[in-house]
C-alpha positions in Angstrom: -35.4 264.5 -77.3 -32.1 263.7 -78.9 -29.5 261.6 -77.1 -27.3 264.8 -76.9 -29.8 266.7 -74.8 -29.9 266.5 -71.0 -32.5 264.2 -69.5 -34.3 265.4 -66.4 -36.9 263.8 -64.2 -39.5 265.9 -66.0 -38.4 265.1 -69.5 -38.3 261.3 -68.7 -41.8 261.5 -67.3 -43.0 263.3 -70.4 -41.3 260.9 -72.8 -42.9 257.9 -71.1 -46.3 259.0 -72.4 -48.4 256.7 -70.4 -49.7 258.1 -67.1 -49.3 254.7 -65.4 -45.7 254.3 -66.6 -44.9 257.9 -65.6 -46.4 257.2 -62.1 -44.3 254.0 -61.8 -41.2 256.0 -62.7 -41.9 258.8 -60.2 -42.6 256.2 -57.5 -39.3 254.4 -58.2 -37.2 257.6 -58.4 -38.8 258.9 -55.2 -38.2 255.7 -53.2 -34.6 255.2 -54.4 -31.9 255.7 -51.7 -29.0 258.0 -52.5 -26.8 255.2 -53.7 -29.5 253.8 -56.0 -30.7 257.1 -57.4 -28.3 257.2 -60.4 -29.0 253.6 -61.3 -32.8 254.1 -61.2 -32.5 257.3 -63.2 -30.3 255.7 -65.8 -32.7 252.7 -66.2 -35.7 255.0 -66.8 -33.7 257.3 -69.1 -32.9 254.3 -71.3 -36.6 253.3 -71.3 -37.7 256.8 -72.2 -35.0 257.0 -75.0 -36.1 253.7 -76.4 -39.8 254.8 -76.4 -38.8 258.1 -78.1 -36.8 256.2 -80.7 -39.8 253.8 -81.3 -42.2 256.7 -81.7 -39.9 258.4 -84.2 -39.6 255.2 -86.2 -43.4 254.8 -86.2 -43.8 258.4 -87.3 -41.3 257.9 -90.2 -43.1 254.7 -91.2 -46.5 256.4 -91.1 -45.2 259.3 -93.2 -43.7 257.0 -95.8 -46.9 255.0 -96.0 -49.0 258.2 -96.4 -46.8 259.0 -99.4 -47.2 255.4 -100.6 -43.4 254.8 -100.2 -41.4 252.1 -98.6 -40.1 253.1 -95.2 -36.4 253.6 -95.0 -34.2 251.3 -93.1 -34.1 247.5 -92.6 -37.3 246.0 -91.2 -37.7 242.5 -89.9 -40.9 240.7 -90.5 -41.8 239.1 -87.2 -44.7 237.1 -88.6 -42.8 233.8 -88.6 -41.5 234.3 -85.1 -45.0 235.1 -83.9 -46.4 232.0 -85.5 -43.8 229.8 -83.8 -44.6 231.4 -80.5 -48.4 230.8 -81.0 -47.8 227.1 -82.1 -45.6 226.6 -79.0 -48.4 228.1 -76.8 -51.0 225.8 -78.4 -48.8 222.8 -77.6 -48.6 223.8 -74.0 -51.7 225.8 -73.0 -51.1 225.6 -69.3 -47.7 227.2 -69.4 -47.8 230.7 -68.0 -51.3 230.3 -66.5 -51.7 231.8 -63.1 
């Protein structure tokens, strides 16, 4: 769905993809009071739009790789950041443990 199209409860639910995520959305939207309804709707609309954008990006990358081309756009390699996170976790293995 493009950002110009109208979002509805149904289109947000469909865009979320995951049944668990869709159920969470429906639960929140159904429990929202009148003064919270627009805020809850806007939150989930942003989440749905972000997911749609990510899926579109993934489709474009897959199509480029299938043609043995470089994907368009600027891509950041997160390998170094992931390695720093893992090293920090190794230094403090109890952090975040339940």
